[in-house]
Each structure stands twice: as C-alpha cells, then as structure tokens.
N, C-alpha and C positions, 0 to 999 in steps of 0.2 A: 510809726504806728502807735506811738505812746500817747498821742492826743485823742485817741479813740477809746471809748469804753469797750474793753474786750468782752466778747460774749462767746459762748460755746461754738457757735457757727463759724467763728474766725479760725478755730483750731481743727474742727472735725475733718475738713478736706486733707489735713496733713497727718492724720493717723498713719503710722508706719514709716514716717520720714524722720530724718535726723535734724536735731537742733544742736548747736554747739553752745555750751555754757562757758562764759568767760569769767574767771575768778579775779579777785582783787589784785593778785600778783601777775595777772596776764595769762596764767595757765588755762588751758581749755580742756573741756570734757565733752565728748560726744554722747548725746542722749537720744533715744528713739521714743517718740510719742506713741504710746501703746493704747491709750484709751482716753476718751472724753466722757466723763460720767456726769449726768445731770443730777442736780441736787433736788431735795424736796423742800417744800415750803415756798415762801415768797409772800409778796403782798405787804412787806414791811414799809412803814413810812419812810419815804426817801429812797427806796430801793430803785436802782437803775438797771438791774439785770437779774435774770434768774441765776441762782447759784449753780456752779459746776466745778468739777475737779479734773485736772489734767494728771495723767499717770505717765511717767517717763521711765525708761529702762536703760541702765548703764551696763555694759559688759564687764566693767572693772569691779574688783572686789572692794576697793577702797571707797568710802563714802565722803562726800564733801559736806560741810556743816550747813545746817539750816540757815537760810538768809536770803537776801535779795540779790539776784544775779542778772546779768545781761544774757539773754538767750538770742542767738543768731540763727536765722533760718533763711534758706535760699529764696523763698517766696515772700514770707512775712517780714523779712528784714530783722531789725533789732527790737526786742521786746523785753522790758524789765519785769521779772517774775520773782515772787517770794515763794520758795519751795524748801522741802526738806526730805531727807531719807525716811522711809517707813518700813522697808522690808529688804532683807539680804538673803540671797540663795546662791546656789551653784552657778546660776546664770548672771549674777552680779547684784547690783543694788537698784531698788525701785525708789522713785521720788514722786512726791505728790505736791501739787499746787492747787489750792482751793480759792475760788473767786466767789464772793458773796455780793 
C-alpha cells in the first residue's frame, strides 16, 4: 500500500480495528484506531490530499517514541506511518499521526 497516496477514506472503514506497530528492535505494540479526524484548510500548491489525523489507543501505560514505524493491519497490510504519543490516561496512551 506504500505506493498509494494515503487518504482518510483508506482508514475510515478500519476504525475500531487493531493495527500492530513494529519497532526497530522487532518489538510489537497493538494499537486500536479510534478516530479519523479531517483537517481544515487545503488548496495549497502541490497538495495531493485533504489533511487528516489518525488517533490510535494503546492499552499499555508505556509510550513509544515519536517516529516512523511500520503499521501492520489484517486488511490494509503494511503501512509506514510517522506518529507520536500525545495523551496518557488510565486507559493507556493515545498516539496521533497527521497527514498533510
């Protein structure tokens, strides 16, 4: 799926499903896609998609560092995504990935 310009509609059908993040050392972390938020704006020169943000939830209290990771999904396959933690609560850690 990496040769495709990813847009929000690629992810919306998968809200509520699990993605597995693969770290540099091979460690994995299950994340649930909880939201796909459409951004504002657009119409910039050279823009290839409308901006959007993916919100993921981890049940684990430990956060992984901001960076680019391989996300594996049963339907979408492997997708490289740059994301980072932005909120921690009793439910775990939330991560966001913004596409412009």
